[in-house]
C-alpha positions in Angstrom: 21.5 13.2 3.2 18.0 14.4 4.1 15.2 14.9 1.6 12.0 16.8 1.5 9.1 16.2 -1.0 7.0 18.9 -2.5 3.8 18.0 -4.3 2.5 20.8 -6.5 -1.1 21.1 -7.6 -4.3 22.8 -6.7 -6.2 19.5 -7.2 -4.2 18.1 -4.3 -5.2 20.9 -2.0 -8.8 20.7 -3.0 -9.0 17.0 -2.3 -9.6 16.1 -6.0 -6.6 13.7 -6.0 -4.8 11.5 -3.5 -1.1 12.2 -3.2 0.3 8.8 -4.1 3.5 10.3 -5.5 4.9 11.3 -2.2 4.6 7.8 -0.8 6.4 6.3 -3.8 9.2 8.8 -3.7 9.7 8.4 0.1 9.8 4.6 -0.2 12.3 4.7 -3.2 14.6 7.1 -1.3 14.5 4.9 1.8 15.9 2.1 -0.3 19.1 4.1 -0.8 19.4 5.4 2.8 17.9 8.8 2.2 15.2 9.6 4.9 12.4 12.1 4.1 12.0 14.7 6.8 9.0 16.6 5.4 6.3 16.4 2.8 4.7 19.6 1.6 1.8 20.3 -0.7 1.8 23.6 -2.7 -0.6 25.5 -4.9 0.1 26.2 -8.7 1.3 29.7 -8.1 4.8 30.9 -8.9 5.3 32.9 -5.7 4.2 30.0 -3.5 6.3 27.5 -5.5 9.4 29.6 -5.3 8.8 30.2 -1.6 8.5 26.6 -0.7 11.5 25.6 -2.8 13.6 28.2 -1.0 12.4 27.1 2.4 12.9 23.4 1.8 16.4 23.9 0.3 17.4 25.8 3.5 16.9 22.5 5.4 17.2 19.5 3.1 20.0 18.2 0.9 17.6 17.0 -1.7 14.2 18.5 -2.6 12.0 16.5 -4.9 9.0 18.2 -6.5 6.3 16.8 -8.6 3.7 18.6 -10.7 3.5 21.8 -12.7 5.7 20.8 -15.7 3.0 20.4 -18.3 2.3 22.7 -21.3 -0.7 24.6 -19.9 -0.8 28.0 -18.2 -1.3 26.5 -14.7 2.1 24.6 -15.0 4.5 27.1 -13.4 7.0 25.0 -11.6 9.9 25.2 -14.2 9.6 29.0 -14.5 9.4 29.5 -10.7 12.6 27.4 -10.2 14.5 29.2 -13.0 13.7 32.6 -11.6 14.6 31.5 -8.1 18.1 30.5 -9.2 18.5 33.3 -11.7 19.0 30.8 -14.5 17.8 30.5 -18.1 15.7 27.8 -19.7 17.6 26.0 -22.5 16.5 23.4 -24.9 17.9 19.9 -24.3 18.8 18.0 -27.5 18.0 14.7 -25.9 14.7 15.9 -24.5 13.8 17.3 -27.9 14.7 14.0 -29.6 12.5 12.0 -27.1 9.7 14.5 -27.6 9.8 14.1 -31.4 9.9 10.3 -31.0 7.0 10.3 -28.6 4.7 12.1 -31.2 6.2 10.2 -34.1 5.3 6.9 -32.4 1.7 8.1 -32.4 1.8 9.1 -36.0 1.8 12.8 -35.3 4.3 15.6 -35.8 5.5 17.5 -32.8 3.3 20.6 -32.3 5.5 23.7 -32.1 3.5 24.8 -29.1 4.8 21.8 -27.2 8.5 22.2 -28.0 8.8 24.1 -24.7 8.5 20.7 -23.1 12.1 20.1 -24.1 13.4 23.1 -22.2 15.3 22.5 -18.9 17.0 24.8 -16.5 20.6 25.6 -17.6 23.2 23.5 -15.8 20.7 20.9 -14.7 20.9 17.1 -15.4 18.1 15.9 -17.7 15.8 13.3 -16.3 14.4 11.8 -19.5 10.7 11.1 -19.8 10.3 8.0 -21.9 6.6 7.6 -21.5 5.3 11.2 -21.5 6.2 14.7 -22.8 7.3 16.7 -19.8 11.1 16.6 -19.1 12.4 16.2 -15.6 15.6 17.6 -14.3 18.1 17.5 -11.4 19.2 21.1 -10.6 22.4 21.5 -8.7 21.7 24.5 -6.5 25.4 25.6 -6.1 27.0 27.5 -3.2 23.8 29.5 -2.7 22.1 26.4 -1.3 25.2 24.6 0.0 25.5 22.2 -3.0 22.0 20.9 -2.5 19.8 19.5 -5.3 16.3 20.3 -6.6 14.6 17.5 -8.5 11.7 18.5 -10.8 9.4 15.7 -12.1 5.9 15.6 -13.7 2.9 14.8 -11.5 1.7 11.9 -13.6 2.5 8.9 -11.4 3.7 6.5 -14.1 6.0 9.2 -15.6 7.4 10.1 -12.2 7.9 6.5 -11.1 9.9 5.7 -14.3 12.1 8.8 -13.7 12.8 7.9 -10.1 13.7 4.3 -10.9 15.8 4.9 -14.1 17.5 8.2 -13.3 16.9 9.9 -9.9 17.6 6.9 -7.6 20.8 5.8 -9.4 22.0 9.5 -9.4 21.6 9.9 -5.6 22.5 6.3 -4.7 26.1 7.0 -5.8 26.1 10.0 -3.4 24.5 8.5 -0.3 26.8 7.0 2.4 23.9 6.0 4.8 22.1 2.7 5.1 18.4 2.8 5.8 16.4 -0.3 6.4 12.6 -0.5 6.9 11.0 -3.8 7.9 7.2 -3.9 8.1 5.7 -6.1 10.7 2.2 -7.0 9.6 -0.3 -7.9 12.3 -4.0 -9.0 12.3 -6.6 -9.4 15.0 -5.1 -6.9 17.5 -5.6 -3.2 18.1 -2.9 -0.6 18.5 -3.3 -0.2 22.3 -3.1 -4.0 22.9 -0.1 -4.3 20.6 1.7 -1.5 22.3 1.1 -3.2 25.6 2.6 -6.5 24.4 5.8 -4.9 23.1 6.4 -2.1 25.6 9.6 -3.8 26.8 10.8 -3.9 23.2 10.2 -0.2 22.7 11.9 0.7 25.9 15.0 -1.2 24.8 15.3 0.1 21.2 18.9 0.7 20.1 19.8 4.2 19.2 19.7 3.7 15.5 16.3 2.1 15.4 12.8 3.6 15.5 9.4 1.9 15.7 6.3 3.3 14.0 2.6 2.2 14.4 0.6 2.3 11.2 -3.1 1.8 11.9 -5.4 1.2 9.0 -9.0 0.2 8.3 -8.5 -3.4 9.1 -5.9 -3.3 11.8 -2.4 -2.0 12.6 1.1 -2.6 11.2 4.5 -1.8 12.6 7.5 -0.5 10.8 11.0 -1.1 12.3 13.4 1.5 10.8 17.2 1.3 11.4 19.8 3.7 10.1 23.6 3.4 10.1 26.7 3.4 8.0 27.4 -0.3 7.7 25.0 -2.6 6.0 25.6 -5.7 8.0 25.3 -3.8 11.3 22.1 -2.2 10.3 20.6 -5.5 9.2 21.6 -7.2 12.4 20.2 -4.5 14.6 16.9 -4.3 12.6 16.5 -8.1 12.7 17.1 -8.2 16.4 14.2 -5.8 17.0 11.9 -7.6 14.6 12.7 -10.9 16.4 12.0 -9.3 19.8 8.6 -8.2 18.5 7.8 -11.7 17.2 8.7 -13.2 20.6 6.2 -10.9 22.3 3.4 -10.6 19.7 4.2 -13.3 17.1 0.8 -14.9 17.5 -0.7 -11.8 15.7 2.1 -11.4 13.1 1.4 -12.8 9.7 4.4 -11.3 7.8 7.6 -9.4 8.3 7.9 -7.7 5.0 5.6 -6.2 2.3 3.3 -9.2 1.9 -0.4 -8.6 2.3 -2.6 -11.0 4.2 -4.1 -12.4 1.0 -0.5 -13.0 -0.3 0.4 -14.7 2.9 -2.7 -16.9 2.8 -2.0 -17.7 -0.8 1.6 -18.7 0.0 0.4 -21.0 2.7 -2.3 -22.6 0.5 0.2 -23.1 -2.3 2.8 -24.5 0.0 0.3 -27.1 1.3 -1.2 -27.9 -2.1 -4.6 -26.8 -0.8 -7.4 -25.2 -2.7 -9.9 -22.6 -1.3 -13.5 -21.6 -2.1 -15.5 -18.7 -0.5 -19.1 -18.1 0.2 -19.9 -14.5 0.9 -23.0 -12.6 1.9 -22.2 -9.3 3.7 -18.7 -8.9 2.0 -20.2 -9.1 -1.5 -17.2 -10.7 -3.1 -14.4 -8.8 -1.4 -12.7 -11.9 -0.1 -12.7 -13.5 -3.6 -11.4 -10.3 -5.1 -8.6 -10.0 -2.6 -7.5 -13.6 -3.0 -7.5 -13.3 -6.8 -5.6 -10.0 -6.7 -2.5 -12.2 -6.0 -0.6 -13.4 -9.1 -0.7 -17.2 -9.4 -3.9 -17.5 -7.3 -5.4 -19.9 -9.9 -3.2 -22.5 -8.4 -5.3 -22.5 -5.2 -8.4 -20.5 -5.7 -11.3 -22.6 -7.0 -14.4 -20.4 -6.8 -16.4 -17.8 -5.0 -20.2 -17.4 -4.6 -22.1 -14.3 -3.3 -25.2 -15.6 -1.6 -26.7 -12.3 -0.5 -30.3 -13.4 -0.1 -31.7 -16.2 2.1 -33.0 -17.9 -1.0 -29.5 -18.1 -2.6 -28.0 -19.5 0.7 -30.5 -22.3 0.6 -30.4 -22.9 -3.1 -26.7 -22.7 -3.8 -25.2 -23.8 -0.4 -27.8 -26.1 1.0 -28.5 -24.1 4.1 -31.8 -25.3 5.5 -34.8 -23.0 5.8 -35.5 -24.2 9.3 -32.0 -23.1 10.4 -32.4 -19.6 9.0 -35.9 -19.5 10.6 -34.6 -20.6 14.0 -31.3 -18.7 14.2 -31.5 -16.0 11.6 -29.3 -15.5 8.5 -26.6 -13.7 10.6 -25.8 -16.6 13.0 -23.0 -19.0 13.6 -25.0 -22.1 12.6 -25.8 -20.5 9.2 -22.2 -19.3 8.7 -21.1 -22.9 9.5 -23.6 -24.4 7.0 -22.6 -21.9 4.3 -18.9 -22.9 4.7 -19.8 -26.6 4.7 -22.0 -26.2 1.7 -19.3 -24.2 -0.2 -16.7 -26.9 0.6 -18.9 -29.7 -0.7 -20.1 -27.9 -3.8 -16.6 -26.8 -4.8 -14.5 -29.7 -3.9 -12.0 -27.4 -2.2 -9.9 -28.3 0.8 -10.9 -25.3 2.8 -13.9 -22.9 2.6 -14.7 -19.6 4.3 -18.1 -17.9 4.7 -19.4 -14.5 5.9 -22.8 -13.4 6.9 -23.3 -10.1 8.8 -24.8 -6.7 9.1 -22.7 -4.0 7.5 -25.2 -1.2 8.2 -26.1 1.5 8.5 -29.5 -0.2 9.1 -30.6 -3.7 9.7 -29.2 -4.2 13.2 -30.9 -5.1 16.4 -30.2 -5.2 20.1 -28.9 -8.8 19.9 -27.3 -8.4 16.5 -26.1 -4.8 16.2 -24.7 -3.2 13.0 -21.1 -4.4 12.6 -21.9 -8.0 13.6 -20.4 -10.7 11.3 -20.4 -14.5 11.6 -17.5 -16.2 9.8 -17.5 -19.9 9.1 -14.5 -22.2 8.2 -15.0 -25.7 6.8 -12.1 -28.1 6.0 -11.7 -31.5 4.6 -10.4 -34.1 7.0 -9.6 -37.8 6.6 -13.1 -38.9 7.7 -15.1 -36.2 5.9 -15.1 -32.5 6.8 -15.2 -30.4 9.9 -16.7 -26.9 10.3 -16.8 -24.2 12.9 -18.0 -20.6 13.1 -17.4 -17.5 15.2 -19.1 -14.1 15.8 -17.2 -10.8 15.7 -18.1 -7.2 16.1 -16.8 -4.3 14.0 -17.3 -0.5 14.4 -17.4 1.7 11.4 -19.3 2.8 8.3 -20.8 0.3 5.9 -17.7 0.3 3.7 -15.3 0.1 6.7 -17.3 -2.8 8.1 -17.2 -4.7 4.8 -13.5 -4.2 4.6 -13.0 -5.4 8.2 -15.3 -8.3 7.7 -13.2 -9.5 4.7 -10.0 -9.0 6.7 -11.4 -11.0 9.6 -12.4 -13.8 7.3 -8.9 -14.0 5.8 -7.5 -13.9 9.3 -9.6 -16.9 10.2 -8.3 -18.8 7.2 -4.7 -17.8 8.2 -5.3 -19.1 11.7 -6.8 -22.3 10.4 -3.8 -22.9 8.1 -1.4 -22.1 10.9 -2.8 -24.9 13.0 -1.3 -27.3 10.3 2.0 -25.5 10.4 1.3 -24.3 6.8 3.3 -21.2 7.3 4.9 -18.6 9.6 5.9 -15.0 9.2 8.3 -14.7 6.3 
């Protein structure tokens, strides 16, 4: 089966909202072997909605639409679909019961004006909404559309996600004979062009059922190895063989083969080595500490973070000497090294990372242009501690530079932990 996704809403076309629904739906369908061939965004206008429904159903076995199911005048999806198929809207007893319960749980009676939310297209399968008011539905399109299906769901992400997981995915899982496997290959410290050069032989030898996609993002580039087939074991074997071939060529830059983030990978390595970390940030303004503590269970290894944005705070909180700042400047490897060392000693951690840089758009110079960051790493060793620092150059806006600085700092922690054999791509 092939699917298409239609996201309905003027706010999406105007840029007022980011379309996260399509990404969730595509990922969920991939888990049951249903690839998505196209994603379309459509305005809240009945003619446009009916037109895009008809076009998508001429190509795809499953068309999944979100948005336009609410009680206001700009919610026209249900009516457009009913008129397209020449079917009536009928009240669903189960949908009405859920609607009454939803309002009753909030100490309110069901307004008569909202009873319409329990109406679904005749002949469709109800997709219950257990956390909202708009009912979803799976509409069998009959011979007119070669036994294809139109799925209507609300645009509220939490409501749509619950419907997908509880009803839509189980419904189509029983009808899918394909196996589709996506394996992310997460890299750090390498650009798209260089990565492509390293794995050119892998790409040239890809099996017929496997594709390789590059996913550049603000802080780097990831790969996704996608394999399709009919037998689960054969698909897994083919997919893993390609992943292993990539690791052989570019494994030095790969921190995970799966959905783990860099901060999750670093956290796993710290926890596995019973190590604790502290951070001292200047130009990143707390981003590193935020990312590390985004990971559940990070209290097991994250000790503390300090934002020493001014020279005074670097000296007072981290023990950086005024003479060093005067001689080398705040954005320098000696200062970054002393920041990391001071953070290590003050916190009692096993490893500390520091950042000092110029995010921009002003503040740069010929020797230290905007985008320059110095990252320090300090670690406990048997006879005390050791520290080192490096200088890196990023290119982007202020926000992009801050994000890239934080990624680079986590990368340096990852590399330092790798030296101990604290972890490998999982």
